[in-house]
MIGU-792752 format. One record per residue (C-alpha): x, z, y. Coordinates in steps of 0.02 Angstrom, whole numbers, padded with zeros to 5 digits, always signed. Layout:
N
east = X | up = Z | north = Y
...
END
This chain:
90
east = +03944 | up = +05198 | north = +01143
east = +03868 | up = +05027 | north = +01110
east = +03680 | up = +05007 | north = +01117
east = +03589 | up = +05025 | north = +00952
east = +03420 | up = +04964 | north = +01016
east = +03386 | up = +04821 | north = +01136
east = +03238 | up = +04780 | north = +01246
east = +03148 | up = +04619 | north = +01200
east = +03226 | up = +04537 | north = +01353
east = +03402 | up = +04592 | north = +01303
east = +03373 | up = +04538 | north = +01123
east = +03312 | up = +04367 | north = +01179
east = +03465 | up = +04350 | north = +01291
east = +03579 | up = +04400 | north = +01146
east = +03502 | up = +04263 | north = +01036
east = +03501 | up = +04135 | north = +01180
east = +03314 | up = +04110 | north = +01161
east = +03166 | up = +04139 | north = +01275
east = +03062 | up = +04297 | north = +01277
east = +02910 | up = +04204 | north = +01209
east = +03009 | up = +04142 | north = +01059
east = +03072 | up = +04319 | north = +01027
east = +02893 | up = +04385 | north = +01025
east = +02847 | up = +04244 | north = +00906
east = +02987 | up = +04298 | north = +00788
east = +02923 | up = +04477 | north = +00798
east = +02744 | up = +04423 | north = +00763
east = +02794 | up = +04321 | north = +00610
east = +02903 | up = +04461 | north = +00541
east = +03065 | up = +04363 | north = +00559
east = +03128 | up = +04505 | north = +00670
east = +03085 | up = +04689 | north = +00655
east = +03058 | up = +04808 | north = +00800
east = +03026 | up = +04993 | north = +00828
east = +02912 | up = +05080 | north = +00951
east = +02969 | up = +05227 | north = +01055
east = +02814 | up = +05285 | north = +01146
east = +02747 | up = +05127 | north = +01229
east = +02916 | up = +05039 | north = +01227
east = +02965 | up = +04909 | north = +01098
east = +03148 | up = +04899 | north = +01047
east = +03242 | up = +04785 | north = +00928
east = +03382 | up = +04861 | north = +00823
east = +03549 | up = +04772 | north = +00848
east = +03573 | up = +04759 | north = +00659
east = +03407 | up = +04665 | north = +00648
east = +03478 | up = +04530 | north = +00762
east = +03638 | up = +04520 | north = +00660
east = +03539 | up = +04506 | north = +00497
east = +03429 | up = +04369 | north = +00572
east = +03579 | up = +04266 | north = +00627
east = +03659 | up = +04293 | north = +00456
east = +03501 | up = +04225 | north = +00373
east = +03504 | up = +04074 | north = +00488
east = +03685 | up = +04033 | north = +00450
east = +03693 | up = +04086 | north = +00268
east = +03714 | up = +03969 | north = +00119
east = +03525 | up = +03966 | north = +00087
east = +03494 | up = +03910 | north = +00265
east = +03401 | up = +03748 | north = +00303
east = +03542 | up = +03709 | north = +00424
east = +03645 | up = +03652 | north = +00273
east = +03508 | up = +03547 | north = +00192
east = +03513 | up = +03357 | north = +00208
east = +03395 | up = +03271 | north = +00328
east = +03221 | up = +03241 | north = +00259
east = +03161 | up = +03063 | north = +00239
east = +03077 | up = +03000 | north = +00394
east = +03200 | up = +03087 | north = +00509
east = +03298 | up = +02984 | north = +00631
east = +03464 | up = +02935 | north = +00556
east = +03600 | up = +02816 | north = +00610
east = +03572 | up = +02642 | north = +00535
east = +03702 | up = +02577 | north = +00412
east = +03852 | up = +02492 | north = +00494
east = +03816 | up = +02311 | north = +00535
east = +03628 | up = +02325 | north = +00524
east = +03506 | up = +02302 | north = +00667
east = +03377 | up = +02440 | north = +00694
east = +03195 | up = +02382 | north = +00684
east = +03133 | up = +02313 | north = +00849
east = +03308 | up = +02295 | north = +00921
east = +03331 | up = +02110 | north = +00886
east = +03327 | up = +02006 | north = +01044
east = +03314 | up = +02155 | north = +01161
east = +03485 | up = +02139 | north = +01243
east = +03473 | up = +02091 | north = +01424
east = +03604 | up = +01979 | north = +01504
east = +03670 | up = +02000 | north = +01679
east = +03621 | up = +01858 | north = +01785
END
């Protein structure tokens, strides 16, 4: 039988994040956990739902870059501060 509940360490590993980030997600309510005695466990379906929210159509992953974010300059243009910075071998 597959595990239904994961330790915080196993849940962090499953999400490829650090333990501190996992506890931050728990504290903000982004992830839900259960207590069994003094142990904290994260339901597997909670992890799946979290990933689904991250990759869903309403996700910020699909939104265009905000202004002020680094973007590639238009073809043929010189980025600010780049003029005259090429060094020549000599």
